[in-house]
GUBAFI-156930 format. One line per 2 residues: number of its first residue (from 1); for each residue x, y, z of C-alpha. Coordinates in pm, 1 decimal. Layout:
BEGIN
NUM> X/Y/Z  ...
! end
This chain:
BEGIN
1> 2534.1/-20456.4/5897.5  2166.4/-20532.9/5925.6
3> 2322.0/-20520.2/6340.8  2377.2/-20248.1/6297.0
5> 2083.7/-20040.9/6109.5  1910.1/-20204.2/6410.5
7> 2042.6/-20087.4/6688.6  2048.2/-19689.6/6537.1
9> 1653.9/-19788.0/6482.9  1570.0/-19876.6/6822.1
11> 1820.8/-19556.4/6960.6  1573.7/-19350.8/6714.5
13> 1279.6/-19527.0/6868.7  1415.8/-19464.0/7299.4
15> 1477.7/-19119.5/7170.3  1145.4/-19027.5/7030.6
17> 965.3/-19239.3/7306.7  1146.6/-18981.4/7611.5
19> 1043.4/-18711.7/7359.1  690.2/-18792.6/7379.3
21> 700.5/-18901.2/7699.1  863.6/-18565.0/7862.2
23> 600.3/-18371.7/7572.9  306.5/-18599.8/7747.0
25> 465.6/-18478.3/8150.2  439.2/-18122.2/7975.3
27> 131.7/-18078.3/7918.1  20.4/-18307.9/8178.0
29> 169.5/-18008.5/8368.4  40.1/-17736.1/8207.2
31> -309.4/-17838.5/8217.4  -260.8/-17908.7/8588.7
33> -129.8/-17530.7/8584.1  -443.1/-17366.5/8369.6
35> -639.6/-17587.1/8629.0  -537.3/-17452.5/8931.5
37> -496.3/-17098.5/8775.0  -892.3/-17116.9/8657.8
39> -994.3/-17247.4/9030.9  -772.2/-16969.6/9222.1
41> -974.2/-16653.9/8931.9  -1291.4/-16830.3/9020.1
43> -1283.9/-16863.3/9429.2  -1475.1/-16619.9/9599.6
45> -1189.8/-16471.1/9855.4  -1270.7/-16594.7/10182.4
47> -1089.9/-16275.4/10347.6  -978.3/-15897.3/10200.9
49> -612.0/-16045.0/10325.0  -385.1/-16293.9/10242.4
51> -291.9/-16580.3/10502.8  -1.8/-16451.9/10563.1
53> -147.0/-16068.4/10623.9  -418.1/-16217.9/10812.9
55> -130.1/-16376.2/11049.4  32.6/-16023.8/11136.0
57> -333.4/-15842.3/11250.3  -409.6/-16219.8/11456.2
59> -71.3/-16158.9/11598.2  -120.3/-15752.3/11680.6
61> -495.4/-15872.0/11788.3  -379.5/-16131.9/12059.6
63> 29.1/-16142.1/12085.0  171.4/-16430.8/11997.9
65> 323.2/-16772.4/12237.8  539.4/-16860.6/11958.7
67> 815.2/-16586.6/12038.4  1098.5/-16662.0/12235.7
69> 1178.8/-16503.0/12543.1  1563.4/-16558.4/12439.2
71> 1872.0/-16737.8/12517.4  1941.5/-16523.7/12871.6
73> 1596.0/-16661.8/12995.6  1649.9/-17000.6/12924.8
75> 1961.3/-16981.9/13060.1  1842.4/-16855.6/13410.4
77> 1564.8/-17148.3/13418.7  1870.4/-17417.3/13382.2
79> 2104.4/-17170.3/13647.4  1793.7/-17206.3/13918.2
81> 1756.9/-17575.8/13829.7  2154.2/-17650.2/13879.7
83> 2072.5/-17451.1/14258.2  1737.2/-17616.1/14386.3
85> 1926.6/-17989.8/14294.5  2303.1/-17897.7/14423.3
87> 2152.0/-17736.6/14760.0  1887.8/-18083.7/14729.7
89> 2244.7/-18337.3/14740.4  2373.5/-18102.7/14987.1
91> 2095.6/-18172.6/15234.9  2075.7/-18003.3/15575.1
93> 2060.0/-17637.7/15593.6  2085.1/-17585.4/15191.6
95> 1829.2/-17796.2/15130.2  1567.3/-17694.7/15386.7
97> 1670.6/-17293.1/15274.6  1571.7/-17360.1/14909.0
99> 1280.4/-17574.5/15054.9  1147.2/-17262.0/15251.9
101> 1191.5/-16997.2/14930.0  1043.9/-17197.6/14643.1
103> 865.1/-17498.9/14842.0  885.7/-17863.5/14841.9
105> 757.1/-17867.1/14437.3  1150.5/-17714.0/14389.7
107> 1230.9/-18071.7/14428.2  1040.9/-18283.2/14176.7
109> 1169.3/-18505.9/13961.0  1073.1/-18380.1/13579.0
111> 1227.6/-18720.0/13401.4  1374.7/-18612.2/13041.9
113> 1313.6/-18752.1/12727.2  1591.0/-18754.7/12473.1
115> 1697.3/-19126.6/12470.6  1359.3/-19301.3/12532.0
117> 1228.2/-19059.0/12268.6  1525.2/-19115.5/12016.7
119> 1500.9/-19485.8/12096.8  1137.2/-19565.7/12007.3
121> 1095.0/-19320.5/11724.2  1424.6/-19114.4/11654.0
123> 1353.2/-18763.5/11542.9  1063.8/-18711.1/11318.1
125> 1185.7/-18662.9/10871.1  1214.7/-18354.4/10773.2
127> 1210.9/-18139.4/11115.1  1580.3/-17998.2/11156.0
129> 1682.3/-18269.2/11480.7  1831.0/-17973.4/11653.9
131> 1558.7/-17731.0/11582.8  1313.7/-18025.6/11803.4
133> 1590.1/-18144.3/12039.2  1640.8/-17791.2/12136.6
135> 1267.8/-17718.2/12172.7  1153.2/-18036.0/12358.8
137> 1491.3/-17944.7/12610.0  1317.3/-17626.6/12656.6
139> 988.2/-17778.9/12723.4  1160.4/-17968.8/12991.1
141> 1310.3/-17612.4/13162.9  979.4/-17475.3/13189.0
143> 809.0/-17822.4/13292.4  1097.5/-17828.4/13591.3
145> 1042.0/-17503.4/13690.4  630.6/-17468.6/13711.9
147> 479.6/-17367.8/13898.0  709.0/-17326.2/14195.3
149> 921.7/-17054.2/14041.2  668.4/-16811.7/13945.4
151> 493.4/-16858.1/14337.5  848.4/-16766.1/14475.8
153> 826.8/-16466.7/14257.0  488.4/-16316.8/14340.8
155> 558.4/-16408.3/14693.8  849.5/-16174.9/14679.3
157> 650.0/-15885.5/14482.5  348.6/-15959.4/14690.2
159> 24.5/-15815.0/14541.9  85.1/-15767.4/14251.5
161> -155.6/-15546.6/13954.0  -412.6/-15770.3/13794.1
163> -316.8/-15666.0/13413.6  -439.8/-16004.3/13247.0
165> -659.9/-16080.4/12973.5  -958.6/-15850.2/13072.1
167> -1142.7/-15568.7/12858.7  -1035.8/-15250.5/12879.9
169> -1253.8/-15087.7/13070.5  -1265.4/-15407.3/13320.9
171> -933.4/-15307.8/13368.9  -1035.2/-14988.0/13459.8
173> -1309.9/-15087.2/13670.2  -1093.1/-15314.0/13852.9
175> -811.8/-15055.9/13927.3  -1068.7/-14803.9/14074.9
177> -1245.2/-15081.6/14303.5  -951.8/-15156.2/14433.7
179> -835.0/-14799.5/14529.2  -1144.7/-14784.1/14697.3
181> -1156.4/-15088.3/14836.3  -1475.6/-15167.5/14726.4
183> -1355.6/-15496.2/14591.9  -1370.5/-15873.3/14718.1
185> -1276.4/-16243.9/14596.2  -1604.9/-16318.2/14422.9
187> -1695.2/-16046.4/14263.6  -1745.6/-16007.4/13944.6
189> -1618.5/-15757.0/13665.6  -1825.9/-15757.6/13379.3
191> -1845.6/-15393.4/13143.4  -1990.8/-15586.6/12838.0
193> -2275.8/-15635.1/13007.1  -2346.9/-15312.3/13227.6
195> -2232.0/-15104.5/12881.9  -2562.8/-15279.6/12710.8
197> -2748.7/-15213.1/12972.0  -2676.8/-14779.6/13015.7
199> -2762.7/-14807.0/12650.1  -2357.1/-14815.7/12530.3
201> -2283.5/-15084.6/12206.0  -1973.6/-15301.0/12288.5
203> -1761.5/-15557.7/12021.9  -1622.1/-15856.0/12247.7
205> -1662.8/-16088.6/11883.0  -1431.5/-16364.7/11884.4
207> -1093.8/-16287.8/11651.0  -1189.0/-16354.0/11233.3
209> -843.4/-16405.0/11186.4  -822.9/-16760.0/11284.3
211> -946.0/-17158.2/11137.5  -951.8/-17417.6/11399.5
213> -978.4/-17795.4/11303.4  -1125.9/-17949.5/11599.2
215> -1324.3/-17788.7/11951.7  -1031.7/-17645.3/12199.2
217> -1223.8/-17788.0/12467.8  -1337.0/-18161.2/12578.7
219> -1756.0/-18209.8/12520.1  -1938.6/-18339.0/12810.8
221> -2237.9/-18548.3/12807.2  -2576.5/-18405.6/12750.6
223> -2890.7/-18545.7/12712.2  -3053.6/-18456.9/12372.9
225> -3402.4/-18663.7/12238.2  -3460.0/-18848.2/11956.9
227> -3785.5/-18726.4/11807.8  -3726.1/-18381.5/11844.1
229> -3452.6/-18094.5/11682.8  -3158.3/-17985.6/11844.4
231> -2995.7/-17625.8/11732.0  -2590.8/-17579.1/11808.9
233> -2458.1/-17251.7/11771.6  -2126.6/-17136.4/11743.9
235> -1803.0/-17373.1/11626.1  -1998.3/-17715.4/11483.7
237> -1743.8/-18012.6/11455.7  -2020.3/-18232.0/11604.1
239> -1771.1/-18352.0/11938.1  -2119.0/-18263.3/12089.9
241> -2282.5/-18545.4/11894.9  -2010.8/-18773.6/11983.6
243> -2029.2/-18741.4/12357.3  -2418.0/-18643.5/12380.2
245> -2672.2/-18941.8/12552.6  -2914.8/-18977.3/12308.1
247> -3234.0/-19097.3/12452.9  -3630.4/-19165.0/12374.3
249> -3903.9/-18851.1/12381.2  -4149.5/-18985.3/12628.5
251> -4481.9/-18962.2/12441.3  -4402.7/-19020.3/12125.6
253> -4510.9/-19312.5/11942.2  -4297.3/-19645.9/11917.7
255> -4157.5/-19579.0/11614.0  -3888.5/-19311.0/11699.9
257> -3849.5/-19039.8/11487.2  -3473.2/-18894.0/11416.5
259> -3286.6/-18660.8/11611.2  -3244.3/-18354.6/11368.1
261> -2940.0/-18213.1/11448.5  -2934.1/-17856.0/11285.4
263> -2605.0/-17665.3/11338.1  -2486.2/-17287.0/11300.6
265> -2158.3/-17195.8/11229.1  -2014.5/-16874.8/11124.3
267> -1674.1/-17008.8/10981.0  -1745.2/-17165.2/10644.5
269> -1398.4/-17370.9/10722.9  -1554.4/-17499.5/10972.4
271> -1885.3/-17601.4/10751.9  -1745.5/-17743.4/10471.5
273> -1531.8/-17970.1/10674.2  -1742.3/-18095.3/10807.3
275> -1999.3/-18163.9/10570.9  -1790.1/-18375.5/10469.5
277> -1717.4/-18584.6/10787.9  -2080.2/-18599.4/10759.7
279> -2038.7/-18777.4/10421.3  -1814.4/-19004.0/10524.6
281> -1980.1/-19139.2/10866.5  -2347.1/-19241.8/10623.2
283> -2118.2/-19460.1/10415.1  -2026.4/-19769.6/10596.5
285> -1766.6/-19827.3/10285.6  -1537.5/-19539.1/10396.2
287> -1292.4/-19661.8/10671.9  -1359.9/-19471.8/11071.1
289> -971.8/-19437.4/11036.7  -1001.7/-19210.1/10759.6
291> -1249.2/-18976.8/10929.0  -1031.2/-18987.9/11199.8
293> -740.3/-18843.3/11025.5  -939.1/-18593.4/10847.2
295> -1079.6/-18452.9/11214.4  -767.5/-18452.5/11368.2
297> -415.1/-18556.6/11193.7  -161.4/-18344.1/11023.0
299> -118.4/-18614.6/10765.9  -351.2/-18839.8/10616.7
301> -295.1/-19188.0/10423.8  -337.2/-19175.4/10049.8
303> -628.6/-19377.8/10146.8  -759.6/-19130.3/10330.5
305> -751.4/-18862.0/10113.6  -937.3/-19040.8/9821.5
307> -1193.5/-19144.2/10020.8  -1216.5/-18761.6/10138.4
309> -1216.1/-18595.7/9738.7  -1468.6/-18855.3/9677.9
311> -1736.3/-18691.0/9972.1  -1617.1/-18321.4/9818.6
313> -1698.9/-18421.5/9496.9  -2046.1/-18556.0/9606.8
315> -2050.9/-18260.1/9788.2  -2019.6/-18044.5/9488.7
317> -2239.7/-18244.1/9232.3  -2505.4/-18259.0/9462.9
319> -2473.2/-17888.2/9524.8  -2523.6/-17806.7/9146.8
321> -2813.2/-18000.0/9155.4  -2995.8/-17814.2/9356.6
323> -2840.1/-17488.2/9281.8  -3178.8/-17403.4/9142.2
325> -3368.5/-17449.1/9432.6  -3292.3/-17037.3/9570.0
327> -3507.8/-17155.8/9904.8  -3311.9/-17417.5/9970.7
329> -2946.8/-17182.1/9898.1  -3086.4/-16904.5/10101.9
331> -3157.3/-17090.8/10389.4  -2780.4/-17231.8/10363.1
333> -2598.1/-16917.1/10448.2  -2638.1/-16559.0/10520.5
335> -2588.4/-16440.8/10202.1  -2458.0/-16545.2/9850.6
337> -2117.4/-16464.0/9926.6  -2096.2/-16627.3/10283.6
339> -2244.3/-16996.7/10032.5  -1985.7/-16924.4/9786.8
341> -1744.5/-16909.1/10064.6  -1824.9/-17292.0/10205.5
343> -1838.4/-17339.7/9794.2  -1474.6/-17235.7/9741.2
345> -1357.4/-17501.6/10054.9  -1478.4/-17751.6/9843.8
347> -1349.3/-17671.8/9517.1  -998.2/-17660.1/9649.8
349> -1018.4/-17913.8/9814.1  -1137.0/-18111.7/9469.7
351> -874.5/-17989.9/9238.4  -584.1/-17953.1/9461.1
353> -287.6/-18194.7/9542.5  -260.8/-18235.6/9940.7
355> 126.8/-18107.7/10033.8  401.7/-18379.7/10094.5
357> 395.6/-18512.5/10446.8  762.4/-18335.8/10487.6
359> 627.4/-17981.9/10439.4  264.6/-18079.5/10658.1
361> 529.0/-18164.1/10936.4  752.3/-17858.8/10912.3
363> 447.2/-17662.4/10862.8  287.3/-17820.2/11180.1
365> 639.0/-17810.4/11382.9  607.9/-17425.0/11265.5
367> 332.0/-17350.9/11484.3  485.8/-17534.8/11823.4
369> 657.7/-17293.2/12148.3  819.7/-17457.8/12431.2
371> 486.0/-17443.8/12640.7  288.0/-17633.0/12381.1
373> 595.4/-17951.8/12479.7  629.7/-17868.4/12836.0
375> 251.7/-18054.9/12947.3  471.6/-18374.0/12827.2
377> 626.0/-18435.0/13126.7  327.7/-18373.8/13378.2
379> 289.5/-18835.9/13230.7  413.6/-19038.3/13458.7
381> 418.9/-19343.0/13222.3  767.0/-19328.4/12970.3
383> 576.2/-19465.8/12679.1  317.6/-19214.8/12696.7
385> 547.1/-18951.7/12716.7  710.1/-19065.5/12441.3
387> 375.3/-19128.5/12203.4  267.5/-18759.3/12327.8
389> 621.1/-18615.2/12254.8  592.8/-18777.8/11894.6
391> 209.2/-18676.7/11866.3  313.7/-18292.3/12004.9
393> 663.1/-18265.9/11701.3  419.2/-18418.0/11456.2
395> 75.9/-18371.9/11485.1  -13.2/-18677.7/11327.8
397> -324.4/-18926.7/11517.0  -426.2/-19207.5/11343.1
399> -133.5/-19328.8/11219.0  89.0/-19478.2/11490.7
401> 74.5/-19852.7/11632.6  -330.7/-19883.5/11547.3
403> -395.2/-19931.7/11212.4  -68.2/-20133.6/11021.0
405> -310.2/-20109.2/10680.4  -237.7/-19747.1/10727.3
407> 129.5/-19721.2/10800.2  200.1/-19931.2/10440.4
409> 11.9/-19641.5/10254.0  242.8/-19359.3/10122.5
411> 152.0/-19064.1/10378.4  93.0/-18689.9/10249.1
413> -11.4/-18350.2/10473.7  -372.8/-18342.7/10532.7
415> -639.4/-18124.6/10307.2  -790.0/-17936.9/10616.8
417> -479.4/-17835.8/10761.4  -228.4/-17766.7/10462.5
419> -425.6/-17689.0/10137.7  -670.8/-17437.2/10125.9
421> -742.0/-17076.2/9972.4  -498.4/-16828.3/9977.1
423> -725.7/-16586.4/10157.5  -830.8/-16866.2/10428.3
425> -727.8/-16757.9/10765.2  -412.3/-16898.9/10918.3
427> -434.6/-17225.9/11112.3  -401.0/-17200.0/11457.0
429> -199.6/-17515.7/11676.9  -472.1/-17729.5/11767.9
431> -394.1/-18016.4/12041.7  -597.4/-18326.9/12019.6
433> -606.8/-18386.3/12323.6  -760.6/-18067.0/12473.7
435> -1110.0/-18226.6/12277.8  -1160.7/-18532.1/12487.5
437> -1171.3/-18578.4/12851.1  -805.4/-18649.0/12973.7
439> -1026.6/-18904.0/13306.2  -1186.5/-19078.2/13005.6
441> -897.5/-19162.6/12827.9  -726.4/-19309.8/13162.2
443> -1035.9/-19544.3/13254.6  -999.1/-19675.2/12922.1
445> -664.6/-19776.4/12938.5  -597.7/-20157.3/12859.1
447> -286.8/-20204.4/13054.4  79.2/-20056.1/13187.6
449> 159.6/-20111.6/12776.6  -128.9/-19900.1/12597.4
451> -7.0/-19537.2/12547.1  -234.3/-19268.6/12605.4
453> -239.8/-19171.4/12211.4  -314.8/-19515.3/12093.8
455> -652.7/-19480.4/12422.7  -744.8/-19189.7/12253.9
457> -773.2/-19365.7/11888.7  -910.1/-19637.8/12048.6
459> -1191.7/-19420.6/12222.7  -1282.2/-19192.6/11961.1
461> -1322.8/-19461.1/11699.2  -1521.0/-19631.4/11887.9
463> -1719.9/-19269.5/11957.0  -1746.8/-19214.2/11578.4
465> -1848.4/-19572.9/11538.1  -2181.3/-19505.9/11760.9
467> -2209.7/-19206.0/11558.9  -2262.6/-19397.8/11230.1
469> -2491.6/-19658.9/11356.6  -2668.7/-19356.0/11444.2
471> -2682.8/-19183.0/11132.9  -2702.0/-19503.0/10876.2
473> -3023.0/-19575.9/11089.2  -3163.8/-19286.0/11060.3
475> -3168.8/-19192.2/11392.6  -3010.8/-18900.0/11405.4
477> -3001.1/-18630.3/11049.1  -2740.2/-18387.3/11065.4
479> -2759.1/-18043.1/10896.2  -2479.6/-17806.2/10873.2
481> -2527.1/-17395.4/10799.0  -2320.8/-17147.9/10764.3
483> -2465.3/-16814.5/10939.7  -2360.4/-16524.7/11187.1
485> -2514.0/-16479.7/11475.6  -2526.4/-16131.7/11619.2
487> -2663.8/-15981.3/11939.9  -2837.2/-15673.1/11925.7
489> -2756.7/-15297.4/11972.9  -2895.7/-15149.3/12278.9
491> -3262.7/-15059.1/12216.4  -3176.4/-14684.5/12238.9
493> -2907.2/-14757.0/11910.6  -3126.3/-15023.3/11728.9
495> -3245.5/-14769.2/11399.8  -2896.8/-14632.2/11364.4
497> -2796.1/-15059.1/11300.8  -3090.5/-15164.6/11081.4
499> -2895.6/-15443.7/10886.5  -2779.4/-15626.3/11181.3
501> -3131.3/-15580.2/11361.9  -3272.0/-15766.9/11053.3
503> -2969.9/-15990.2/11050.7  -3038.3/-16122.9/11418.2
505> -3423.6/-16134.9/11331.9  -3400.0/-16321.4/11060.5
507> -3187.2/-16598.5/11230.0  -3398.8/-16563.0/11513.3
509> -3718.2/-16599.9/11327.6  -3552.9/-16979.3/11182.8
511> -3406.8/-17123.4/11443.5  -3783.5/-17050.1/11675.6
513> -3974.6/-17162.0/11402.4  -3760.6/-17536.3/11473.2
515> -3907.8/-17550.9/11839.1  -3553.2/-17690.0/11942.4
517> -3614.5/-17910.2/12236.0  -3245.1/-17876.2/12343.6
519> -3013.1/-17647.1/12219.4  -2614.7/-17614.2/12249.4
521> -2374.9/-17266.8/12199.1  -2054.0/-17360.4/12255.2
523> -1859.9/-17108.8/12461.0  -2065.7/-16846.4/12241.1
525> -2163.1/-16652.1/12623.2  -1841.0/-16567.9/12644.9
527> -1841.2/-16339.3/12365.8  -2178.5/-16179.8/12426.5
529> -2269.1/-15923.6/12657.9  -2480.1/-16179.5/12896.4
531> -2781.1/-15958.1/12866.3  -2802.1/-15973.7/12490.5
533> -2694.0/-16351.7/12508.7  -3007.2/-16377.3/12729.7
535> -3233.4/-16219.7/12448.9  -3123.8/-16416.7/12199.9
537> -3186.5/-16743.1/12414.9  -3539.5/-16671.4/12503.2
539> -3618.4/-16531.9/12172.5  -3523.7/-16854.0/12019.4
541> -3719.7/-17074.9/12243.3  -4043.3/-16892.7/12295.9
543> -4230.1/-17100.3/12029.0  -4158.8/-17374.3/12221.0
545> -4403.5/-17400.5/12417.0  -4532.4/-17794.0/12490.5
547> -4211.0/-17874.4/12631.3  -3960.1/-17559.0/12682.4
549> -3590.2/-17562.4/12568.7  -3293.6/-17693.0/12743.0
551> -2963.2/-17442.6/12687.6  -2646.2/-17557.0/12689.3
553> -2314.3/-17400.3/12740.7  -1950.4/-17391.9/12867.4
555> -1782.6/-17099.6/12952.2  -1397.3/-17070.1/12919.7
557> -1302.3/-16693.4/12998.3  -1569.7/-16685.3/13325.3
559> -1235.9/-16680.5/13525.9  -1104.8/-16357.2/13353.1
561> -1422.9/-16214.3/13460.2  -1447.3/-16357.2/13813.3
563> -1179.6/-16127.6/14098.7  -1037.0/-16401.8/14303.1
565> -934.7/-16645.1/14001.1  -557.5/-16564.8/14034.3
567> -340.8/-16577.7/14329.8  -254.0/-16168.8/14260.6
569> -617.7/-16086.4/14382.1  -533.8/-16245.7/14761.1
571> -413.9/-16039.0/15013.1  -240.5/-16331.5/15161.8
573> -37.2/-16509.1/14891.9  235.8/-16615.1/15091.3
575> -57.2/-16821.4/15320.3  -276.6/-16959.2/15033.7
577> 32.9/-17010.9/14761.0  195.9/-17275.3/14975.1
579> -175.7/-17419.2/15013.5  -258.8/-17467.2/14646.9
581> 50.7/-17440.6/14477.8  236.4/-17698.7/14668.4
583> 39.2/-17948.1/14817.6  -267.3/-17967.3/14532.4
585> -473.4/-18101.8/14834.2  -808.4/-18043.9/14658.0
587> -735.4/-18182.3/14312.7  -542.2/-18448.3/14507.6
589> -877.9/-18538.5/14675.0  -1089.7/-18513.7/14330.6
591> -861.7/-18734.0/14167.5  -848.5/-18973.7/14362.8
593> -1201.2/-19069.0/14338.1  -1101.4/-19191.4/13975.6
595> -708.6/-19385.9/14078.2  -678.8/-19446.1/13658.2
597> -646.1/-19040.7/13624.3  -425.7/-19002.4/13984.9
599> -205.1/-19283.4/13805.1  -187.5/-19147.5/13463.9
601> -51.4/-18829.6/13528.8  124.4/-18518.3/13765.0
603> -138.4/-18330.1/13927.2  -261.4/-18104.6/13806.4
605> 55.9/-18094.5/13568.3  367.4/-17858.8/13498.7
607> 203.1/-17580.0/13443.1  169.2/-17201.8/13501.1
609> 136.5/-17086.6/13868.1  -247.0/-16928.1/13787.4
611> -354.1/-17181.2/13636.5  -287.0/-17456.9/13936.8
613> -451.8/-17223.8/14147.7  -727.4/-17181.5/13924.5
615> -815.9/-17517.6/13923.1  -804.3/-17512.2/14279.8
617> -1009.3/-17272.8/14373.8  -1328.7/-17243.2/14023.0
619> -1566.8/-17473.3/14261.7  -1559.4/-17226.3/14505.7
621> -1609.9/-16910.7/14300.3  -1823.8/-17063.4/13999.9
623> -2126.1/-17048.8/14189.4  -2077.3/-16643.7/14194.4
625> -2082.0/-16622.1/13832.7  -2340.9/-16813.0/13811.6
627> -2623.0/-16612.0/14050.8  -2439.8/-16310.6/13812.1
629> -2544.6/-16525.1/13488.2  -2926.8/-16582.2/13645.7
631> -2920.1/-16163.6/13748.4  -2868.1/-16126.4/13330.1
633> -3131.9/-16344.7/13243.3  -3382.5/-16153.0/13457.2
635> -3229.0/-15801.2/13334.2  -3284.9/-15911.7/12987.9
637> -3667.3/-15988.3/13021.9  -3772.4/-15667.6/13176.1
639> -3607.8/-15464.0/12931.6  -3731.8/-15693.0/12640.6
641> -4082.4/-15480.5/12571.9  -3826.1/-15187.1/12451.4
643> -3660.4/-15410.6/12196.5  -3997.8/-15508.0/12058.0
645> -4073.6/-15133.1/11964.8  -3720.0/-15095.4/11810.2
647> -3796.2/-15452.2/11595.7  -4159.2/-15304.3/11519.6
649> -3983.4/-14964.3/11368.6  -3741.1/-15136.7/11186.8
651> -4007.3/-15371.8/11002.5  -3767.0/-15704.1/11136.7
653> -4051.9/-15887.5/11184.0  -4302.6/-16007.6/11439.4
655> -4012.9/-16169.4/11705.1  -4179.3/-16367.3/12050.4
657> -3993.2/-16357.8/12351.6  -4010.2/-16540.4/12697.9
659> -4088.2/-16250.6/12923.2  -4009.2/-16214.8/13300.9
661> -4068.6/-16561.6/13476.6  -3967.9/-16888.9/13555.0
663> -3534.1/-16933.3/13495.7  -3395.5/-17262.8/13595.8
665> -3031.1/-17321.1/13610.7  -2833.4/-17661.1/13683.5
667> -2747.7/-17618.6/14087.9  -2370.7/-17702.1/13988.4
669> -2170.2/-17751.7/13676.0  -2063.8/-17968.5/13506.7
671> -1611.1/-17975.2/13518.8  -1374.9/-18146.8/13337.3
673> -1007.8/-18092.0/13419.5  -806.2/-17930.6/13152.8
675> -533.6/-18184.5/13012.6  -187.2/-18075.4/13088.7
677> -114.5/-18077.6/12712.0  -341.4/-17748.5/12771.2
679> -354.5/-17396.7/12972.9  -678.5/-17351.4/12912.4
681> -906.9/-17449.6/13302.7  -1142.2/-17450.2/13490.1
683> -1404.9/-17476.9/13155.8  -1762.0/-17477.5/13314.8
685> -2050.8/-17665.8/13127.0  -2365.2/-17525.1/13256.1
687> -2751.0/-17619.0/13137.9  -3060.5/-17409.4/13185.2
689> -3406.5/-17295.0/13071.7  -3670.1/-17020.5/13089.1
691> -3938.7/-17239.7/13255.1  -3975.2/-17343.3/13655.6
693> -3772.2/-17651.3/13776.4  -4046.3/-17871.9/13693.4
695> -4007.9/-17867.8/13337.7  -3643.7/-17955.7/13355.3
697> -3546.5/-18344.4/13356.8  -3383.2/-18524.5/13558.0
699> -3118.0/-18613.0/13408.3  -3025.1/-18271.8/13294.9
701> -3022.9/-18137.3/13643.5  -2837.0/-18423.3/13743.8
703> -2420.8/-18385.6/13754.2  -2248.4/-18724.3/13835.0
705> -1954.4/-18731.1/14066.4  -1696.2/-18760.5/13825.8
707> -1750.5/-18382.9/13687.6  -1767.3/-18253.0/14058.1
709> -1521.0/-18061.5/14254.3  -1434.7/-18016.0/14585.8
711> -1441.2/-17638.6/14723.9  -1127.7/-17507.4/14829.6
713> -1191.8/-17217.1/15101.9  -1071.5/-16886.1/14974.8
715> -1002.7/-16622.5/15237.0  -1159.7/-16321.5/15203.4
717> -1432.6/-16452.3/14973.1  -1732.0/-16281.8/15061.4
719> -2074.8/-16479.4/15102.6  -2184.3/-16704.9/14867.6
721> -2473.9/-16635.4/14685.7  -2824.0/-16845.2/14748.6
723> -2775.1/-17116.2/14511.0  -3122.4/-17244.2/14562.9
725> -3280.9/-16950.2/14376.9  -3116.7/-17044.0/14063.9
727> -3371.2/-17287.7/14049.1  -3654.2/-17098.1/13993.3
729> -3904.5/-16844.4/14129.6
! end
């Protein structure tokens, strides 16, 4: 009887305990739900539309590479591959005919990846093996048929209408000049700048319906000076600092003052994310692997999440303490709403939990398309191909062989990629290998067994360690602000846009007061009429009278304004195509300068025909664009008096500007070869100053051999401009 009573009591105790635990779980869930609901209601909307609505808008604006062309397209590629391989096996006349039609590259062997990838990694968990294998195979079909199939189509169709990524009025001008016979290879079709000079306003701004986690172009080493201020404008992921060469300023005391890095970015997401990254870098207790994951990876370890949230909380606490300082708050953003948007991201990250690794992988996979995969096949080593394919399919960096400790921790989704407010812009597909020089990775390889993904992680960790040392030693100080750059409307339209003019003047005055020794513009010159861009550069430089400001910037879109940067532009496609798209001789000579690159990937990769040709033609045609850039610099100086009158009328403040005078430009751009994983190409890095050549340090003017290219002789190209004039007058 006693035993029964004890058993019954024990049973009741167990039931009560279960009920109590269940109720506790419900209470915690309710508290969490209330906290999230309160957070969402208190968040200032990043946009007036939801993320899904912005995705639709983005697709309408720029289209989508994720749209599958249909099974008939992929069947046609497969049939073409089978017919060429059959001709190769038969040899003789059959092989000769196919070679004559498509060129020798149609017989290039492209290795399959199924078996080697499955043996090394297996298909990633939480991604459908059928979908993953289909994507990998479609990537193979593209790699196997690029660029020779497109080249054959161009030869068959002859000279085609160049309807590709141009401003509508540029396309109209192109068509008109073609009809008149007044168009030569090397001509620059730059309608936005022309419209500005004619008094017409034009909007060429980058779309706001996109969110990038890191830069989509690699930085080149540029010189910055200790004890001075560097102002960075445009996308600010701190990548410029990772590669920059920090040197001591001549004439300063032995105890060098720090470099002040002041970044302005229109995107509150980028400002919020890299404020956290900067705080993590300053704390030596935070593992650099965590910084690497936050910067690049779609998946984080739980330890990384803890480090991230700790710094988010610190930033929020600091911001609250400084909230009463209106001068400081006003200096952070254009207005209170923009400041609150940065806080919205931080508050969101502080209070929500990360998604699971399974959900993160699925969301990442949904952003992929075959063209994002085919570049993997351009790499020569099997271990590179398998490691890169795993990265492309999962988006995971810093979690492979490099860190055993990280591999042992639980994994969750990246908070900056997948845990953002409901009105945040959609995330574009980012590839970490677009943000680094592929030649540098090849150079740092340690033996054949060292995969390029491991090399990437090791190189980036070393760069992060260097930047951490500079921050800890107070040799670099980082400040990031959420502010939007605008360009001035035409002088005759200034009175109709007073708010825009005053916004321009306010930021210009703020930057000029810093007297920057150096400035970096990202690729903002692609999104401003060049005359207006030079107006902005001159005004920001005007106060730096003792040491003229050196400007750095790169262009990704100059090729779209350059007639002759596509095979369709050429009269003799047959002869030119064979030379550039089958032998790759100009690129081959350049790649041999660093044998490590030549031994890493196919030259220049299994990419679209115009990407291949553009890589060859860039060195020959970029001097024409540089001359155009200089011409717009002189035009901006000559019409500044009209702007000064408009600024005074609107009471926008006294804006000094550098008038007509010397203009010095680095005689050659710095080129980086595009990664085969990215369709971007011919990115050109420029340096210039509104001062005589004697004011430009030799270290800035010098371009080492690894960043130069051999020029391709292009039939029909007009005479090159006098590049010597770019050095000053």
